[in-house]
N, C-alpha and C positions, 0 to 999 in steps of 0.2 A: 575651510576649503577642503579639508580631508573628507568631510561627509559627502560633499558633492562628487569627489573623486570615487568614493566607495559606491555611491549610487550609480554613477556612470559605468563603473566596472561591472556592477551586477546587471545593469541594463543590457550590456553588450557581451555578457559572458557566453561561453561556448556551448552551454546547455541548450538543447533545441526544444524550447517551449516546455510543455507539461510532460515530457517523456519520463523522467525519473519519478515524478509524482504518480503518473498513471501506472507505471510498472509496479510501484509499491502498492497502490490500491488493488491492482489485479492480483498480486501475490497474496495480500492480506484477505481478499475476498475468497480466493480458492482455498486457502488454509481454513478460513472461517466456515466455508460451506462443508468442507470435509469433516471438521470438528462437529458441526451441527448435525450432519448426517450420522456420524458415529454416535452422538449423544441420543438422537431420536431412535435409531435402530437398536440401541442398547436395551431399550425397554421392551423389545419384542422377543428377547431371549427367553427360553423356557429354563427355569432353574430347577427342574425336577431331577 
């Protein structure tokens, strides 16, 4: 009976859908894009 209660609690939790997941994906995407841009532009430096 505890499992059913836990599933019911998760089903009616206060989180509004995919909000926290989408927020995390957006933050990770932005950080990844910035890192990728830095990594790619790093090769265009002149080391003279």
